[in-house]
N, C-alpha and C positions, 0 to 999 in steps of 0.2 A: 470631831466628826466634821467632814469638810462640808461646806453647802452644798447643793446640786439643786441644776435646774430642773424644773420638773417637765414631764413629758404629759401629764395630766393635762386635759384641756376642756374647754367649756366655751359657751357660744361669746364670744368677747364683745363686748363693747353691744351698740346698738344704735339705732337711727341719728341719735345726736352725737357721737364720738367727736366730730370736729367742733361743733356747739359747746359742749364742756372743755375743749380743747382752748377755743375762744375764750370761754367764761373764766378759764384757770389764766388765761394769759393776761386777762384785764385786771384779775385781780392780783396778779404778782405771785402767785401758786407757783406757776413754771417757771422755770430758769434753766438757760443752756450750762450755766457753771455746776462743775463736779463738786458732789458733796464731799467736803474734806473729812477726812479720817488718819487715825494712826497709824503710821506706819515707816519703815526705813525711809530715809533721803536719797534720792537718786541723783539731784542737781541741786545746789543752793551757791548763792551769791555767786553766780557768773562762772562755779566750777562744776565740773563732773565728779560726783562722790560714789558712782558706780561705773562698773565696766562688764561687757558683754561677754558672755563665755562658750563658744560654740565647739562644736564635736570636732575632732581632726578632719574628718571629710564630710563637712555638711552637706545634707541634701538640698539641692534648691529650695525648697520650702522653708529650711533652716535657715539659710543664707537670706531668704527675701523677709523672714520674719526679724531678723537680727538688722537690716537695711531698713525695713519701716520704722523700727525702732528708733533707729541713730536717726534717722531723717525727720521724723516727727517731733522728738525731743529737742533736736537742734533748732526748729520753726517754734515751738513754744518759749525755749529759754536761751534761744542763740548760744548753745554750747553743746559740743560732740562729743557724744558717750562713744567710748571705742570698743573694738571688739576683739576677741583673741582667741587661742584655744585654751589657756589657764587663767584662774584667778588672778588679779593685780593686787600684791599686798597693798590693805589700805584702804583699798575700794570695796562697796558692796557688790557681791558675783551676783547678775543676772543670767542664772543657766538656761539656755534653750534647746530643747528638743533632747537628742540622745546624751549630751553634755550633763543632763542634769543628774546629780549623785545617788539621790537617794526617792527620786518622787514616785511612788507607787500608781502604776495604771491598771494593774490589774482588775481591778473592782470595778472602772468606769465602763458603763456601757456604751458601747461603739454599734449604735443602729446599721444591719445591714452590712457590717463590717467596712464602712466607708474611710474610718479613719479620722473622721473630723472631730470627734469629742476631744476634749481637751482636761487638763486641771491646771492651776494657777496657786501656787503657795510661795505667801509673802509673810516670812519672818524677819525680825530686828536686824540678823545678820545677813541673809540671804534671799535670793527671789528665785523662783521655779518655773518654767513655761514650758509644758510638753502636751503632746497629743499623742492620741492611741495610734496615730498615723501622722505622716510629716504637714498634711494639710490640717491637721489639728494643734500643731505646733505653730504653725500660721496664723490660725484662729483665736488661740491664746494670746498670742500678739496683740492680735486687734482688739478684744476684748481688753487687755489692760489700758493701751491707749484710749478706747471710748470713756473707763472707768476714770482716765486722767482729763477728759474733757474733749477729747477730740470726735469730731462729727463731719462723717464722709455724706453729705446731703445730696451730690449731684456731680456728675463730671463738669470739668472746663477751670479756668484758672482760679474762680472764686468758689468751687466746690465743696471745698474743704474747709472747715471753720475748726481752731484751736484758740486755746486761750494761752495769753501773751504772759508769761509768769518769771519769777527770778527762781523760785524753789518748786521742785517736783517732788511730791512725797507718793510713795506707791503706798495704796491701802492696805492693811495686813489683812490677809484673808486664807481660806482654805477652800478654794473654790472647783467644782467639777462643773464643764460644760457640756451639754448633750443636746444636739439639735433633735427637734422635732421629727423634721424630716431629713432621712440620710443623703436624700438629694435635692438639691435646692436652686433652681435655676429660672431668671426670666430671659427669657430665648430673646436673642437678637439686641440686647442690650451692651453685650461686650464685643459684639461685630455685627452691626447694621447691615440689614439683608438688602441686597440689590446695588445697580451701579449709584453711586453718589455724587453729587455734585462738586466741580473744583470747589476744594477748599475745605471741603468736610473729611474731617476726620473717623472714617468707618469704626474706629477701635478706641474712642475716646470713651466709653463706659467700660473699657476692660479692668482700669484700675479700680474705681468705684464698684464694680462687680465682684472683683476678689476682697476687697477691705468689706463689704456686704458679707462676705462669706459664703457668695455662690460657688457653689460646684457640685457636681455629681453626673449622675449616668442619665442618658436620655433614652427611655423606655418604648419606643415606637420607630416605625420606619414605612416607608411607600414603596412598596416594588418587593418581588421575591426574585433574590440572585438564583441564576443557574449556572450549572457546569455542565457540559459547554454551554455558553450564553444561546439567548434565542433572541431572534426578532420579527415582527409580525410579517415583514417583508418575506423573508427566506423561509419562515415556518409558519404560515397563518394558521394551520391546524391545533397550534398550541396554545390558541388566544380565541377569546370568547367572539362570537358573532352576532353582530347586530344589523338587520337589514343585509345580508349577507355580505358584512364586510367587516373584519377584523377588527375589535377594539385594543384599547391598552393594557385591558384586564388578560394576564393569564387565563388559560381555562385547567383549574386547579382538578378538575374530574379528572384529566386526562393523567393515566399513570406516568407518563414521559416527563410531563411534569413534575411530577413527585418525585419519580427518579432522580433527576436532574439537580432539583432543589435541595434532597438529601445528600447528595455527593456535594454539592457547594458547602452545605453546613458540615462535613465532615471534613474537608479541607479546613474551614475554618479553626476545627476543633483540634484537627493534628497539629496546626501552627500554635494554637492556645489550648494546651489540655486544660487550663484551669478557668477558661470562659464557661459560666454558668447561664449566661442567656444571651440566646441570637434575635437577630431582630427582622422580622420580615412580615408581609401584609399587602392586600390589594394596592395596585398603582391609586396616583391620585386620582381623584375624577371618577367619573361612574362607566358605564360600557359594561355591565354585569351580566347581561341577557335575563335567561334563566336556565337552571339546569335541575337536574333529579336530585341535586345533594341541596337543595333548599329547601324550607320547611314552611313556605307558602304564607309565613305572617306579614304582617304590614307595617312599617315602619311609619307614625302617623307626622312625627315631625319632619322627617325627610322627604313625604310624600311618596314614597318608592317602597317596593318589597324589601324584605330585610334579608341580606345573604349571610348572616353571622354564621348560621348553620354550615354553609358550604365552607367557608375558610375555617372555623374551630375544627370540622373532620379532616381538613386536609393537614391541618397542625398536630393532631391528633397522629396521623397517621406518618409524619415527620419524626415525631417525639417516640412514637412507637420501634421506628428503627434505631434513633439516635441512642434512648436510653438503655440499650442491650449493653453498650460500652459505655455510656457516660450519665448515668441512671439520675445527677443531680440535674441535668441540663435542662433549660425552658427557652421556652419563645415568647417575647413581648411583641403585642404587635398595636398597631394604632387604630385606635378602638371609636370610632366616630361617623356620621353621615350615617349612611342606612346599614351601617355591620356597628352599631353599638348597643341594639338589644342583645341580651342575652342569649345563647342557643333555647331553642325548645324542645329538639329532638335529640340532637346529640349531647353525649356529658362530656365537659373538656378535662382535657388530662390536667393535674392540678398544678403544673408545673406552666401551664400558659400563664401570660401577665397582661391583662387589657389596659393598656395606656388609655384612660375615658378623656375623649376632648369634646366635648359640650358644643358643637361648631353650629349646630340645626337649633339651640337651646336660647331662648330668651336670655340678650345681654346686657339689659340695660338694669335688670332687676337682680336680687340677690334670694338665695331661699329663705333667707329671715325677713323678707319683706313682703307684705299681702299680695302684690302683684306676681311674685314670684313661683306660681305652684310648678312652671316649665323647671325651674333650677329644682324644685323639692321633687318633682318626678325624674329626674337625672339623678339623684342621691339616692332614691330607690330603686334605679336600675344598678346603681353601686352596689347596693347591699345583695341585689339578687347575684351578680358576678360574684360576690364575697363568698357566698354560700358555694359556688362551685369550684371555686381555684384559691390558690394561698394567698392572691394579694393581687392589689388592682393600683395603680398609679394615676395622678391625676394630672393631664397634659392639657391644660385649658388656654383659657385668652384673657389677657387683663386690660383690652380696649375692646372700643365700638368699632369691631370689623366694618373694612369699607367708607370708614368716615375719612372725609378728607382734613377734619383739625377743627371740627365744631367743639363747643363746651363741653368735655367730659372727662371727670377726674374719678378715676375707679377707687375712690376709697372704699365704698360698702361692697366690693366683691373681694377685696384681699381683708376687711376687718370682719365680715360675716362668714366667710365660705372658708377660709383656710383652714380656721378651727372645726370646722365641721368634715372637712375632709381627714381630720386626724378622728375624730371620733366615728365617722363610717370607715375605719379601718383603711384609710389609705396608704399600705404599708410600704409601696415602691417609691415614694417621693412626691415631689411637687414641681411640676415645672408649666411655668406660665409665660405662653408667646405675648411680646407686647411690641407696640408700636410706640419706640420711645421718644414722646413729645414733652421734653422736661417742663416746656410752660405751664402743661397740665399735670405732667403724672409724677413730678418728684415726690410730692409726700404721699402719695400712694405707693410708689416704689419703697421710698424708704419704710413704710409700715409694713409690707407685703414681705420684705427681705427680715426684718424683725420677727414677724409672724411665723414666716419659715423657719425661723430658728427657735422661736420659743412661743409655742402658739397660745400658751397662759397671758402673754403680755397683753398690756390696758392699752387698747387702742386710742383712747382720750389722752393717755399718758406719753404716748409715742408720737402723735399727731402736735403735742404741745409742745414736746421735745425740740422735734423738728421746726417748728416754726417760731421758737425761742432763738435757736440757733443761726437759723437763716433769715430772720426777718428783723432781730433784735427789737427797738420801739416801733416796728412795723407789723408784729407778729398777730397781734389782735385784730385788725383788719383782714389781711392776707389770710388768716385762718377763717373770717366771716367769708370772705371771696369763694375761696375753696368749698367751705361748706355748702354755700347757698348754690354753687353750681351741681354737689352732689346730690343734697336733699329734691334739687328741682327735678332733676332724673329720678331719682327713687322714690319720690311720689306720684308720678305721672302714671295714670292706669294706662301706659302707651308700651308697646314692644316691636315697635315695626322697626324693623334693621336699617343699615347705611345710614344715610343722613336725612332719611324721611321723617323721622319722628320728631327731629328736633325744632322743624318748623311749627311745632303743635307741642311741643313741650315750652320752650321758651318764647316770652314777649318781648315788644321792645322794652318793657318797662324791667322787664328782668334784666336786658344787658346794661340800661342806664344805671341800674342800682349796682350791677358788676363792676361797671366804669366809675362809679364813685369809689367804692371800695378799694379799687387799685389807685385810685386818685390820692385817697386817705394816704394808701400805704408809701406812695411815691414820693409825699411830701414829710412825712415821718421818715423814711429812707433818705432824703437829702439832707435831712436838719441833722443826722448824725455824721455825715461826712464820710461813711465807709464806703468806699468803692465795691465792697463784697455785697453789703445788704443793698445798696444801690443796684446793681447788675443781677441779684437772684430776684426783687421784685420786675426787674427789669423784663427778665426771661419769660414771667406771667403774663406782662402787658405784650408782649411781643405777639405772643399766642393768641391771646384774645385779642387784639386787634385785627388778626386774620378770622378767627370765629365769628367776630360781627359782621365783617363784611361778607363771608361765604354765605351768613347767615341770611343778610339782609338780601343778597342777589338771589337765594332760593325763595325765600319770603316774598319778595316783588314778583319774581316770575311765578308764583302759584295766584297771587293776586292777580295777576295779567301787567302788571307796570314792568312792561318789557324794558323800556330804555334804562329804565332805572335799575334793573337786574342786572343788563350786560355792563352798567357803570359799576355797581359793587361789584362783580366778578373783576372787573379790571383791576378794580383796588384790591381785591382779595390776592391776585395774582402778585401784586407789587409786593403787600404785606407777606406773603409765602416766603419769597425771595429773601426777605428780610429773615423769617423765621429758621430758615433753613443756614443762613449765614452764619448766625448767631454760635457762641461755644459756652456750654453746649447745645445742641439745635434743639430750639424752641420748639419746633411742629419736626416729625419725622421724617424726611427727605422723599420717601417712596409713598406718601399719601397724596404725591401730586399726580400721580396714578386717579385718583378718586376726583382729584377736583376737574381732571380732564376729562373724567365722565359726564361730570355737571355742566361744563363749559360748552359743549355742541348744542344741548337743546335751548339753553339761555341766549346765545348768542343767535341761532336759527330764527326764536322767535322775535328776537329784536330785529333782525334785517326782515322780516316781513313784515314790519312798520316802517321801514326805513323809506326814505324818499318817495317817490308816485305808488308804493304798495299800500295797501289799506285792510285792516280787519272789517270784515263785513259782518260776521256774527261770531260770539264766544259760545261754545256750548256751557249749558248750565253745568253747575258742580252735581246736581243731583239728576239722576236719569233714571227712567223707567228701565228694568232689570230682570233676568230671569237666569238662576244658575244653573249650568247643564253637566253634570258629570258623567251623563251616560250615552252624550256625544249623538243623541236622536235628534237636539233641536236642529241641525242641519238637514236631516234626512226629512224631518218635519216639515221644513221650511221656513223658519220663524222670520227670516228675513223679508218675506213675501209682503207685499203690501195689504193684503187683507186680512193679517193674521190679526183678531181680535184684541180688545184693551185689556180683556180678563186675565189674571195670572200675573201680571208686571209686579214686582215691587220698586218702592225707591232705594235706588242705591247711590250713596255719594262716591264722588270720584277723587278730584284732588284734596277735597278738605278733610276726608278721613280714608284711611288705609282700609284694606280689607280686613287686618286684625281688630280695628278699631270698632267694625261692625261684626263682629263675631265668625269671621271668616279666615282664620288663620291658617286653618287647617285644609280648606276647601282645595281642590285639584280639578280643573274641569275647564270650562267654557262660560264667559260670563256674555251675556247676549244685552247689548242695551240698545235703547232705542230713544228717538225722540224726534220731533217735528223740525224741519228747515225752514223758517219764516225770512226766505231772502226773496226780496223784489226782484222785479223786472227791470228796475235801475242797474243790476248790476248783470245783466245779460250778456253787453260785450264786455265783459271784462274775464280774463283767465283766472278762475277758482279752482280754489284747491283747499282741500280738510288737511287740515295739520293737527296730529297728535302728537302733543309732546312729550309722551313718557308711557310706554306701554309695558305688562310684564304679563305675557311676553312675545305673542304674536297675533295679529289682528286682521280682519276682511272687513270689507264695509260694503253697505249696499245703499242705495238711494232708489225709493219705490218699486225695491225687488231687484234691480239691476246691480251687478255688481260693479265698483269702482276700481278702474286701474291704480296700480300700486304705482307712485312713483318713486317713492326711497323708503326703505326704512328693513331692518332684519335685527334687530339687535334689543333686548330686553332694557328698560331704562333709555333709551334714544327715540329720538323723534321718528315716528310715520306719516308719510305723506300718500294722498290719493288726489285722483286729477278729477273733478267735479265739470269737466266740460261736457256739453252735451247730455246731460241726465236729469237737469233741474227743469219743472215746469215754472217755477216762478210764479205760481198761481195760490200760494198759503196750502196746499197741501202734500207738499213733500215730505218723506219721513224719511230719515236717515237709520239705519240698523247697522251696529258695528257687535263682531264676534271676537272676544279676545279670548286665546287659549293660556291659560295656565297651567301645564301640565308638569314644570319642572321646578324645584326649588331654587329661585333666583335671587332670594333675599326673604329675609324672613318676613312674615304677616303680611305682604304684598299679593296684588294679583289684580288683573283687569285695567283699567285706567288710571293711571295714578301720578297723572300731571295736566296743565292747563290744556285746552283743546279748541281751536277756533277753524272757521272759512276764512280767507286771504284772497284779495282780488289782486292780480298782478298787471300785465301789460293788457293792452286793447287785444280783442278777436275778433273774428266773424262767428256769432253767435249759431250752434248748432240745435236742431230740434231733439227734444228727450222722447226715448222710446215710452211705449206704454206701460203702466205699471204691471208688474209680473205678480199675477195670482198663482195661491196654492192649488196642488194637484189633489185630484182626489185621493181619500181616505187619508188624511193628514189627523192628526190630534184635534181635538175640538177642545181648547181650553177652556171654554164656556163649561163644559160637562165636569163637575168634579163629585168624588164621591161624598155621600151625605155623611154627616157626623153621627158619631155613638152616642146613644141615648143609654145615659147609666139608670138601671132597674134599681129602686130603691124601695123598703119597707120600713116605715117607721122614721125615725128622725134624720134628717140630713142636711147638708150645705153645701152648695157649689163655692168652689174658688172662684177669683178672678178670672176673666178670658184671656186678659194679656200678661204675656209672661216673657221674662228675657230666655235668650235660647244661643247656642254656637252650636256651629258645624262640627261632626266628631263623625269623621269618615265611615271608620271599622268599629265605633263602639269601645275605644279606648278611655273614655270618663274614668274610669276606676283609676287607671293607672295614670292617666295625666292629672287624676287630682281636680277635676272640673266640678267636683262635690263640694269642694272647700268653702265653708261660709266666709271665710277672709279674704278671698279676691272680691278686689273691689267690682262694682258692678255700674260704674260712670261711664264706663267705657268696653271695649271689645265684647258688646254683645247685640245679636240682633232682637230684635221685638218680633213676637208672633203670637195670633192670638189662637186660644185652643179650640175656639167653636165655629174655627174657620180652618179648612184643609190646607196643608201645606202646599196643592198645588194654586191655590188663590192666592197664595201669599208668595209667588216668584219661584217655588221648588216643585213645579211640575216636573220638572227633566231632571230631580234630585233622588238620588236613590241610597244615600248614606245615611248613618247616625243622627241624630241630634240629642242634644242637653237642653233641657228645659231648667230655668229657675224662678222660685217663689219666694220673695222675700215678706212678710207679714206674719201677721197673727193670725192664728187657726183659732176658730169657735172655741170657748170654753167647754162644750161640750164633747168635744172630740177627744179626750181623754178617754184611752183606751178603745179606741171606735176604730174605724177601716178608713182606710184611703182608696180609693176607688177611682183608676187611672185608665181612660178609654182611649185603646190604641191597637190597629190592627197587627202592630208587629208582634212576632214570637219572643225575643227576649226584650225584657223591661226592668231596668233598677232602680232604688229609689233610697235617697240619704235627707235623712233630718237632722239638722246639726252636725253636720260630717260622720253621724253613723250610720251604717246602712238599715233599711227598714225588711222587716222579715216578709216575704211574699207568703202568702196564706190561700189565695186562689187565682184563678183563669178561666173566665167564660164568657160566650156572649162578646169578645172583644175587648172586654174590661180585666185588668190586672188588677188584684186585691192586695192591700198590707196592711200587716196590724200597727198599729200606732201606738208607741207609749206613753207616758205621762208628757203631757206637755207643758213647757213652763209657760206661765202668764206673762208671756213678750214676743217680739217678734220674735220668728223662727226663720232658717233657710231651709227650706225643700226643695231638691233636685231631683230630675227625673231623668234617665237617660234611655233612648230608644235606639235597639241594633236590631240588624236582621228586619229591618223594614221589608213589607212586602212587596215592593215595585215602586219605581219614579213616579212621585208625587203622593203617595198612598200612607206614608208614614208619618212618624212623630205623633204629637198628641192629637187626638181626632174626635175632642168633643169635652166638655167641661169637667175638670179633676172634682171631685166630690168625697167630702168628707162626710161618714155615715155611721149610725147604730148597728152593729153587727146582730144586736140583739133578736 
């Protein structure tokens, strides 16, 4: 019986996969050399003992297979094995593809009919390599070469490692290779995206991709092709309109759009009757407006209404027409952003294939990590899709999006989640978009390609194999280096996207330790005298040097050391030029775009301290704030000088992101205020308020008078306001800022996200400040707050502590998002709210959405089989105890009652979700949660 690769999968590896790899390398267990087994001799004593046998008219893949065998065997042993169309007497025949005389393939599984599976049969008198398709034959050749010790680690002149031997023996075997995923892609590795700098080969990864057996279909598309085509200029009526202007999104509810899309699809099918999957979907970006086909549901992660129902209904209508003549045809669409949620009103045609792309989902953690609740939520969405359609495909991201090149090794996403996609029945392949930075990504890419082929592979063993082959005696410190980066990110209870999290995740000590590990590896590599090992360590060093420089620029900028930040930025730009000139590129060249987003605020801050310019006063990191999702704060004139102090809460700006403070899903206005203690000594200088980074727009007032905007229009870029003639310089000046974050510009951000200060420029003639602006009549009195609910009890009872952790949950998605999970860390990403005070008293007087509360501690022993009394005026309340929902047993007098099960004698996690709040500032828990005896 042939040995067959198993397509069964488990959650492979664990948090310490790299640690296990490093341990194996230190103890000598891991070795790059192949295991010698019995088998026929291919090369011995400088002579070829075998010849390749090809079909008379070989397929290009079969020809490629032969060329790869010839080339690599020659590099290994210095002997060329010849190829022909017939066996050579006296030489071992190596049959390739269709030339195999009797290799049976009819019982070889071929997922999705891709032709990627293969069979290798090696006996004492011949070798047969063939696939269920031509690609499978090529992959069989690569499998045999890997068995002989060839390792394709990365592109570039030193990317391939193979043994130098005088004898080559092919191990006896009868092996069937079946890929876990029929389609396997690392998108943009074989063809780098965008304009490349001079000297960069955009296709340098093509050979590596092919040798790592990457190939397959892309199950997604942006846009819907029409016949005849349309443009929003010529036919604006075919497009969605927002504010009277056509957007880039076709109006799929328009019958003419349906007619033309169907006509184009029929043209495709006429040209290719065997076509089974059409690709279409929304254009990239937003501009969806609202239509009658929408279900009215809300996507919390996107912060937008879901439009999935609209498009599923459209796809259904297209397929209803097409399947009359092509019953097996389906439609694949890019299922992400605010069309990732499954439909709620429309039942999809079973042939619709969602290519799920979690672009709005936490990118720093995995579903297997405690902080990865968003990744687990995404997999639950996949499960819901799976009940509706025949299958789904994964189209995700194996990098930290919008990151210029800070330390990030995507080992954990590959290790933890590729097996999970199989477990959750991702039938149509695994396509990961990457930003190929070989200085960080090489071990992760090696692991990802291995797991995409065989999801049951042991990640620790694969990583040890990579490090041993790549770094030789330097393998252990390199494994420790990559492992430290991966583990530092994985363990951090921070999920903010872009570059914002790294300033909080990594410390100067972390970089010093990473530097020491690289220095150790460099010494060991130099001792080998092997230029390949030296270069492969060097590519990691080059990427790291940039990461250290840009991290120091960001850290210094956040801490107010603006001159140092600018100097580090200049150094980073030089390091980046070195990184992209290496072969392979140590950093992806297009990451310069994200460095260019960082540069303006860093340099602008430094310019405002240069020459005669001076910083007069820096805004404190923590400001008083009110959250406003109703947009009523503007009408209530929260900017006025006489707004009382009651109802504001402390909120950090540059030191902690919105997600770090429980506000990941908040959309609306952040109102900030602070005093402006600027003395009259500055009255004759031009003063400006400079805000280094804002998500996404801002207005500012001093003493109720709005400040003129000098410059500013983009998220994460500086905004500046003119203070001339607005200050009284008497110690009573008050600054109010309204930062509006309506759109998802980055994960986990909102409000002020960078340093801010008042700076003095040239001398001016002072102007008198206008009188303070006071509120008009009828404005909300923040001092008047609803009274707490008092829980009525009879018999034994005990109140739980008043202070709880909380998260903003706008539409009550707690159950879906998994915010009830006990394993979620509480060291970060939570608000602190008191239950014996109204939310209006705690900065939420203008907040009308849901809230999730969490209590970690011991419940009283008398609580066994008791009642949990939850005071809230909301109509919809849910509760969980240690991940299990509690059964509601009553609601009266603004108190929700739940039956408590038998409670363990240990700390427990109690989560309460409040939805359907009765009005801004009146939601949430509004009284002490009480455990009582129902008797």
